[in-house]
C-alpha positions in Angstrom: -40.7 9.1 -21.2 -41.1 6.0 -23.0 -41.6 3.2 -21.1 -40.8 -0.4 -22.7 -43.8 -1.8 -20.6 -46.5 0.0 -18.5 -44.7 1.2 -15.3 -48.0 0.1 -13.2 -47.1 -3.7 -13.7 -44.0 -2.9 -11.3 -44.9 -2.5 -7.4 -46.8 0.4 -6.9 -43.3 2.3 -8.5 -41.5 0.7 -5.9 -38.6 2.6 -4.0 -35.6 1.5 -1.5 -33.3 3.0 0.9 -35.2 6.3 2.0 -36.5 6.6 -1.9 -33.0 7.0 -3.1 -33.7 4.0 -5.1 -36.4 3.5 -7.9 -37.5 0.2 -9.3 -39.0 1.0 -12.8 -39.7 0.0 -16.5 -36.7 0.3 -18.7 -37.3 3.7 -20.2 -35.5 4.9 -23.8 -33.6 7.6 -22.1 -31.8 4.9 -19.9 -28.7 4.9 -22.5 -27.9 8.5 -21.1 -28.1 6.6 -17.7 -25.5 3.9 -18.2 -27.8 1.1 -19.5 -25.1 -0.5 -21.9 -22.1 0.2 -18.8 -24.0 -2.0 -16.3 -24.6 -4.6 -18.9 -21.0 -4.9 -19.3 -20.6 -6.0 -16.0 -22.5 -9.0 -17.2 -21.2 -10.0 -20.3 -20.0 -8.3 -23.8 -22.2 -5.5 -24.5 -21.1 -3.5 -27.1 -24.0 -1.1 -28.5 -24.8 2.4 -29.3 -27.4 5.4 -28.5 -28.8 4.6 -32.0 -28.7 0.5 -32.2 -30.1 0.6 -28.4 -33.3 2.7 -29.4 -33.6 0.4 -32.2 -33.8 -2.6 -29.9 -35.9 -1.0 -28.0 -38.8 -0.4 -30.0 -38.3 -3.9 -31.3 -38.8 -5.1 -27.9 -41.8 -2.4 -26.9 -43.7 -3.6 -30.3 -43.1 -7.4 -29.4 -44.8 -7.0 -26.4 -42.8 -9.8 -24.5 -39.5 -8.4 -22.7 -40.2 -6.9 -19.5 -37.2 -5.4 -18.4 -36.9 -3.8 -14.8 -34.3 -1.1 -14.0 -32.9 0.1 -10.6 -31.9 3.8 -10.6 -30.1 5.5 -7.8 -32.0 8.6 -8.3 -29.4 10.6 -6.3 -26.6 10.2 -9.0 -29.1 9.6 -11.9 -27.6 6.4 -12.9 -29.0 2.8 -13.4 -27.5 0.4 -10.7 -29.7 -3.0 -11.5 -31.7 -4.8 -14.2 -33.2 -8.0 -15.1 -35.3 -9.0 -17.8 -38.2 -11.5 -18.0 -38.9 -12.8 -21.6 -42.4 -14.2 -22.2 -42.6 -16.9 -24.5 -46.0 -18.4 -25.4 -46.0 -22.4 -25.1 -47.9 -25.0 -26.7 -47.5 -26.8 -23.6 -49.5 -26.8 -20.5 -52.9 -25.9 -22.4 -51.2 -23.2 -24.7 -50.0 -21.9 -21.5 -47.4 -18.6 -21.4 -43.9 -18.9 -19.7 -41.4 -16.3 -18.6 -37.6 -16.7 -18.9 -35.8 -14.5 -16.0 -32.3 -13.6 -17.7 -29.5 -10.9 -17.7 -29.9 -10.3 -14.1 -27.0 -7.5 -13.1 -25.9 -5.4 -10.2 -23.9 -2.7 -10.5 -20.6 -3.9 -8.9 -20.6 -0.9 -6.2 -24.1 -1.8 -4.7 -23.5 -5.3 -4.8 -24.1 -7.2 -0.9 -27.0 -4.4 -0.6 -29.6 -6.8 -1.0 -31.4 -5.1 -3.7 -32.3 -8.2 -5.4 -34.1 -9.4 -2.1 -36.6 -6.4 -1.8 -39.1 -7.2 -5.0 
């Protein structure tokens, strides 16, 4: 499976709810697990599988995007996602800054404290 970034960066391949929900990096296969539909619960997100795969490879090559997803392993469905976009700065002694963006939890899973776990 091709991930956007090294899976080891996600806390011990975290799971939740008796191992029914797994947190991991975005995969190039996640379009088929409802990634686009999930993003549409946040804002306009119209793209086909080819566009998804092209953008995925651009983001992977760039190495500054860390998109984590939560997958319902029983339903084989992406149920939550969030992005950290890393920016190189001149400020703070040429530091690095992360911007948290595009946080969304599927409407049927909201209120279950998924965002509080990891």
